[in-house]
C-alpha positions in Angstrom: 0.0 0.0 0.0 1.4 3.4 -1.0 2.0 5.7 1.9 1.9 9.5 1.1 4.5 10.3 3.8 7.1 8.4 1.8 6.1 9.9 -1.6 4.8 13.3 -0.9 4.8 15.7 -3.9 3.9 18.9 -2.0 4.7 20.1 1.5 2.4 22.0 3.9 3.9 24.4 6.4 2.4 27.1 8.6 3.8 30.6 8.2 6.6 31.6 10.6 5.4 33.5 13.6 6.1 37.3 13.3 9.3 38.3 15.0 10.8 34.8 15.3 14.6 35.3 15.5 17.0 34.2 12.8 18.6 31.9 15.3 15.3 30.1 15.9 14.6 29.9 12.1 18.0 28.2 11.7 17.2 25.9 14.5 14.0 24.9 12.8 15.8 24.1 9.5 18.5 22.1 11.4 15.9 20.0 13.3 13.9 19.5 10.1 16.9 18.2 8.2 17.7 15.8 11.1 14.2 14.5 11.3 14.0 13.9 7.5 17.3 12.2 7.4 17.6 10.2 10.7 14.0 9.7 12.0 11.5 9.3 9.2 13.4 6.5 7.3 13.9 4.5 10.6 10.8 5.3 12.6 8.8 2.3 11.5 11.6 0.0 12.5 11.6 1.6 16.0 7.9 1.1 16.2 8.2 -2.6 15.5 11.0 -3.0 18.0 9.4 -0.9 20.7 12.6 0.9 21.3 14.6 4.0 20.1 18.3 3.4 19.6 20.5 5.2 22.1 22.7 6.5 19.3 19.8 8.7 18.1 20.0 10.5 21.5 23.8 10.9 21.1 23.3 12.2 17.6 20.9 14.8 18.9 23.2 15.6 21.7 26.1 16.2 19.3 23.9 18.7 17.3 23.1 20.6 20.5 19.4 19.7 20.5 19.4 18.2 24.0 21.0 21.2 25.7 18.9 24.1 24.7 17.4 24.6 28.2 20.7 24.2 30.0 23.6 26.5 30.7 26.8 26.7 28.6 29.1 25.6 31.4 27.5 22.2 31.3 27.4 22.0 27.5 24.1 23.7 26.8 23.1 26.7 24.9 20.6 28.2 27.3 17.7 29.0 25.0 14.2 29.7 26.1 10.6 28.4 25.7 10.4 29.6 22.1 13.3 27.2 21.2 11.4 24.4 23.0 8.3 25.3 20.9 10.2 25.2 17.6 12.0 22.0 18.6 8.8 20.2 19.6 7.0 21.4 16.4 9.6 20.0 14.1 9.9 16.7 16.1 6.1 16.5 15.7 6.4 16.7 11.9 8.3 13.4 12.0 4.8 11.8 12.6 6.4 9.5 15.1 4.8 10.5 18.4 6.7 8.0 20.5 10.1 9.3 19.3 8.9 12.9 19.9 7.6 12.2 23.4 10.8 10.3 24.5 13.0 13.1 23.3 11.1 15.9 24.9 10.6 14.0 28.2 14.4 13.8 28.3 15.3 17.3 27.1 12.4 19.5 28.4 10.4 17.7 31.0 12.8 15.9 33.3 16.4 17.2 32.9 15.3 20.8 33.3 14.5 20.0 37.0 18.3 19.6 37.6 19.1 22.9 35.8 16.4 24.8 37.7 16.8 23.3 41.1 20.0 21.2 41.3 23.0 22.0 43.4 26.3 22.8 41.6 27.5 19.3 42.4 24.3 17.7 41.0 24.6 19.8 37.8 28.2 18.9 37.2 27.6 15.2 37.9 24.6 14.7 35.7 24.0 17.5 33.1 27.0 17.0 30.8 26.1 13.4 30.0 22.4 14.3 29.7 23.1 17.1 27.3 25.4 14.7 25.2 22.6 12.2 25.0 24.6 9.6 26.9 22.4 9.6 30.0 18.7 9.3 29.2 16.3 11.1 31.6 12.8 10.4 32.8 10.3 12.2 35.1 8.4 10.0 37.6 5.4 11.9 39.0 2.2 10.0 37.9 1.0 7.2 40.1 -1.7 4.5 39.7 -4.1 6.7 41.7 -2.6 10.2 41.0 -2.3 11.5 37.5 -3.4 15.0 36.7 -4.1 15.4 40.5 -0.4 15.7 41.5 -1.4 16.6 45.1 -2.7 13.0 45.5 0.8 11.4 45.4 1.3 8.5 47.8 4.9 7.5 47.1 6.9 8.2 50.3 10.5 9.1 51.1 11.8 9.1 54.6 15.2 9.9 56.1 17.2 7.1 57.5 20.7 8.1 58.7 22.6 9.4 55.7 20.0 8.2 53.2 16.5 8.7 51.9 14.4 5.5 51.6 11.7 5.6 48.9 8.6 3.3 48.8 5.7 3.5 46.4 4.8 3.1 42.7 4.7 5.2 39.6 2.7 4.6 36.5 2.9 5.5 32.7 6.5 6.7 33.0 8.3 7.5 29.7 11.9 6.4 29.2 11.7 4.3 32.4 12.6 1.0 30.7 15.7 2.0 28.7 16.6 5.2 30.5 19.2 5.9 33.1 18.0 8.6 35.5 14.7 9.3 37.2 13.4 12.5 38.6 11.1 11.2 41.3 8.3 13.0 43.2 7.6 11.6 46.7 5.9 12.8 49.8 8.4 13.6 52.5 6.0 15.0 55.1 3.4 12.3 55.9 1.3 14.8 57.9 1.1 17.4 55.2 -2.1 17.6 53.1 -2.6 18.1 49.4 0.3 19.7 47.5 2.4 20.3 50.7 5.1 18.0 51.8 6.2 16.7 48.4 9.9 16.7 47.4 11.9 15.8 44.3 14.8 13.3 44.1 17.4 12.3 41.6 17.3 8.5 41.4 19.6 6.4 39.2 17.6 3.8 37.3 19.9 0.8 38.4 19.5 1.5 42.2 18.6 -1.7 44.1 15.0 -1.9 45.0 13.6 -0.5 41.7 11.6 -2.8 39.5 10.2 -1.8 36.1 7.3 -3.4 34.2 7.0 -2.3 30.5 3.5 -1.4 29.5 1.8 -2.1 26.2 0.1 1.0 24.7 -2.4 2.0 22.1 0.1 4.3 20.4 3.6 5.7 20.8 4.9 2.2 20.2 8.6 3.1 19.9 8.5 5.0 23.2 9.1 2.8 26.3 6.5 3.4 29.0 6.5 1.6 32.3 5.2 1.1 35.8 7.9 1.5 38.4 7.9 0.0 41.9 10.1 1.4 44.7 10.8 -1.1 47.5 13.0 0.4 50.1 15.1 2.2 47.5 18.0 3.9 49.3 19.6 7.0 47.9 22.0 9.5 49.4 20.7 12.6 51.2 22.4 14.8 48.7 20.1 13.4 45.9 17.3 15.6 47.2 16.5 17.9 44.3 15.6 21.4 45.4 14.0 22.4 48.7 12.5 19.7 50.9 8.7 19.7 50.9 8.4 22.2 48.1 8.7 19.8 45.1 5.1 20.5 44.1 6.0 24.0 43.0 8.9 22.7 41.0 6.6 20.2 39.2 4.1 23.0 38.4 6.9 25.3 37.1 8.2 22.6 34.7 4.7 21.7 33.7 4.5 25.1 32.0 7.3 24.2 29.6 5.9 20.7 29.1 2.5 22.1 28.0 4.2 24.5 25.6 6.0 21.6 24.1 2.8 19.7 23.7 1.4 22.7 21.8 4.4 22.4 19.5 4.0 18.7 19.1 0.3 19.2 18.1 1.2 21.9 15.6 3.8 19.8 13.9 1.7 16.7 13.8 -1.3 18.6 12.5 0.7 20.1 9.7 2.1 16.7 8.7 -1.4 15.0 8.8 -2.8 17.8 6.5 0.2 17.5 4.2 0.0 13.7 3.6 -3.8 13.9 3.3 -3.7 16.7 0.8 -1.3 14.6 -1.3 -3.5 11.6 -0.9 -6.7 13.2 -2.1 -4.9 14.9 -5.0 -3.7 11.5 -6.2 -6.7 9.3 -5.2 -9.0 8.8 -8.1 -12.7 8.6 -7.4 -15.9 9.8 -9.1 -14.2 10.5 -12.4 -11.1 12.4 -11.0 -8.9 13.2 -8.0 -10.8 13.4 -4.7 -9.4 16.9 -4.4 -11.9 17.9 -7.1 -14.7 17.3 -4.7 -15.5 20.7 -3.0 -16.4 19.0 0.3 -13.0 17.4 0.5 -11.2 20.7 -0.1 -13.3 22.6 2.4 -12.8 19.9 5.0 -9.0 20.2 4.7 -9.1 24.0 4.7 -11.2 24.0 7.8 -8.8 21.6 9.6 -5.9 23.8 8.5 -7.5 26.9 9.9 -8.2 25.3 13.3 -4.7 23.9 13.5 -3.2 27.3 12.6 -5.2 29.0 15.3 -4.2 26.5 18.0 -0.6 26.9 16.9 -0.8 30.7 17.1 -2.0 30.4 20.7 0.9 28.1 21.6 3.5 30.5 20.2 1.8 33.3 22.1 2.1 31.4 25.3 5.8 30.6 24.6 6.4 34.3 23.9 4.9 35.2 27.3 7.0 32.6 29.0 10.1 33.8 27.1 9.5 37.3 28.3 9.0 36.2 31.9 5.4 37.3 32.0 2.6 35.4 33.8 1.3 32.7 31.4 -0.4 30.0 33.5 -3.8 30.7 32.0 -2.5 30.8 28.4 -0.4 27.7 28.9 -3.4 25.9 30.3 -5.5 27.0 27.3 -2.8 25.6 25.0 -2.9 22.2 26.7 -6.7 22.2 26.7 -7.1 23.2 23.1 -4.1 22.0 21.0 -4.5 18.2 21.6 -8.3 18.4 21.0 -7.6 20.2 17.7 -5.0 17.6 16.7 -7.5 14.9 17.5 -10.0 16.5 15.2 -7.4 17.0 12.5 -5.9 13.4 12.4 -9.3 11.8 12.5 -10.7 14.1 9.9 -7.7 13.2 7.7 -8.1 9.5 8.4 -11.7 9.8 7.2 -10.5 11.3 3.9 -8.2 8.3 3.4 -11.2 6.0 3.4 -10.5 2.3 4.0 -6.7 2.8 3.7 -6.8 5.1 6.7 -8.0 2.2 8.8 -5.1 -0.1 7.8 -1.9 -0.7 9.8 1.1 0.4 7.8 -0.3 3.8 6.8 1.1 6.9 8.5 -2.3 8.5 9.2 -3.5 5.4 11.0 -0.5 5.5 13.3 -0.8 9.2 13.8 -4.4 8.8 14.8 -3.4 6.3 17.5 -0.5 8.4 18.7 -2.6 11.6 19.0 -5.1 10.1 21.4 -2.8 10.3 24.5 -2.1 14.0 24.1 -5.5 14.9 25.5 -4.6 13.0 28.6 -0.9 13.2 29.4 0.5 16.4 30.9 -2.8 17.4 32.3 -6.1 16.1 30.9 -8.3 18.5 28.9 -10.9 18.7 31.6 -8.3 19.5 34.3 -6.7 22.2 32.1 -10.1 23.8 31.4 -10.7 24.0 35.2 -7.3 25.7 35.5 -8.4 28.2 32.9 -11.7 28.8 34.7 -9.9 29.5 37.9 -8.1 32.4 36.2 -11.0 33.9 34.5 
């Protein structure tokens, strides 16, 4: 079966946001070339294997992609939220959601905790290898009974002599199977209620007492996702990350960047879905000519493109606010509430235009439709994000 992603004759791109710097435009082109050369030709193999080769992380590290949110003294380039947005958008255009999620969890959702809250010793110990793509990072917050409700965490960490001892479980953790380093959220004050009494820890993946169970997913097949159990996991006192009992605020701060990245992912995936579907309907013969000749088909794609462009514009606006250091919690919550829902509409609308072939495994649009589903859930479910918006109205 012919797959339009592999034989596209036209490209679809959104216009560059006004005022985007030349540095960020160059970053976009560099990431786009990398994706086209290194990811698209190999992504299906990774999907079948359920694993992303470690050398891909090292290749991205060598190009500077994994250090954009980290300081130069550790090998980074110290760029801001707009760089994360551009990076996420171009990774999204790869059409491989699992690869995109694993990369951004490493670069923008876990390792940044060390940059923002780590001691000089922690930064020097861990960041250079993370930025080079040699140490793969993960963020372990979600639990079997606490997802979007971070304040409901039950995993405990208690002091015992010169160590912290961690007990509990985490669920749906990306990069937990093949990764090396976990940023773990645990409750350190058992008497505290809600968001109080939560701390963050740096935990090396091979620490005794950690067991990992790989989970089978609906989509994102090349990305490893796992349940983690902590059974009297002992780590040094100096592995506390940031201030004790104030980890919730660190989680919330980093969530802002995570949600901007999700806006970027959705923009890139929407553009790619529209592109391959446009090419498909221009080549698919039905009713005496290409499907593109049917006005309803053209208008459907135009409508999807307009909605995706609007969601993308909101995401760039939120990234610009964050870049300028301005309050953006409401706008970022809007991005997370809107962008995945728009992407969901886009990919399923595009799948419909593919007809029966869109329902077949082996086509890009079918895979993209599966991958897109989780984005309305992960990083804060749509309903939770809308409640965050309502609080700020």
